[in-house]
VMD Tcl script that draws the C-alpha trace (Angstrom):
set ca {
  {55.73 30.55 133.32}
  {56.43 32.96 130.58}
  {56.16 32.78 126.93}
  {59.34 32.65 124.67}
  {59.52 32.96 120.77}
  {61.31 29.94 119.09}
  {63.45 32.02 116.85}
  {65.34 28.96 115.95}
  {62.37 27.08 114.62}
  {61.17 30.10 112.70}
  {64.62 30.47 110.99}
  {64.80 26.80 110.17}
  {61.28 26.60 108.72}
  {61.97 29.28 106.48}
  {65.47 29.09 105.69}
  {67.48 25.85 106.74}
  {70.81 27.93 107.05}
  {72.58 31.24 106.79}
  {73.51 30.70 103.05}
  {69.68 30.45 102.14}
  {68.75 33.50 104.19}
  {71.65 35.50 102.83}
  {70.34 34.55 99.07}
  {66.76 35.48 100.26}
  {67.75 39.00 101.50}
  {69.90 39.57 98.47}
  {66.68 39.06 96.34}
  {65.30 42.07 98.00}
  {68.46 44.06 97.52}
  {69.79 43.55 101.18}
  {73.54 42.82 100.49}
  {75.41 44.50 103.19}
  {74.43 41.84 106.09}
  {77.50 39.58 106.27}
  {76.80 35.83 106.40}
  {78.79 35.53 109.73}
  {76.18 37.89 111.34}
  {73.36 35.73 109.92}
  {75.18 32.68 111.07}
  {75.10 33.97 114.63}
  {71.35 34.13 114.65}
  {71.22 30.45 114.12}
  {73.69 29.88 116.72}
  {72.12 32.15 119.39}
  {68.62 31.20 118.44}
  {67.65 34.81 118.30}
  {67.24 37.49 115.80}
  {67.88 41.22 116.49}
  {64.35 42.89 116.69}
  {64.96 45.39 113.76}
  {66.00 42.40 111.61}
  {63.07 40.13 112.68}
  {60.69 42.97 111.56}
  {62.36 43.20 108.17}
  {62.19 39.43 107.79}
  {58.37 39.37 108.77}
  {57.87 42.19 106.06}
  {59.82 40.46 103.22}
  {57.99 37.06 103.91}
  {54.85 38.95 103.63}
  {55.85 40.27 100.32}
  {56.99 36.85 99.16}
  {53.98 35.02 100.16}
  {51.31 37.70 99.43}
  {49.93 37.54 103.02}
  {51.13 38.24 106.58}
  {53.16 35.22 108.04}
  {51.52 33.69 111.23}
  {54.01 33.58 113.96}
  {51.80 32.34 116.99}
  {52.90 28.85 116.23}
  {56.45 29.82 117.39}
  {55.49 30.69 120.86}
  {56.39 28.43 123.60}
  {55.80 28.31 127.25}
  {58.83 28.24 129.29}
  {59.24 27.51 133.00}
  {60.55 30.43 135.19}
}
mol new
graphics top color blue
foreach p $ca { graphics top sphere $p radius 0.5 }
foreach p [lrange $ca 0 end-1] q [lrange $ca 1 end] { graphics top cylinder $p $q radius 0.2 }
display resetview
C-alpha cells in the first residue's frame, strides 16, 4: 500500500469547476493562468506542485487559517 493525495476531491470541495477556480485566482491578481490549463487539472485529477502550494497559501489567506489536507490522503494498493 502507498498513500495518494486525492487532488480531485480537493479541487471539487473548494471550487466545483475550472471557472470558479479561475475567478478565485483572479481575486488575488493571478490572471495569466488559462482556464484550459486549470480544466486539465480536473481531468487529470492532479495539480502541479508549484500551483498546489499557491492554492494552499491563497486558501489560508481566504480562510484566515491553514487548510487541513490530511482528509485527502487515501491508501491505494500497489
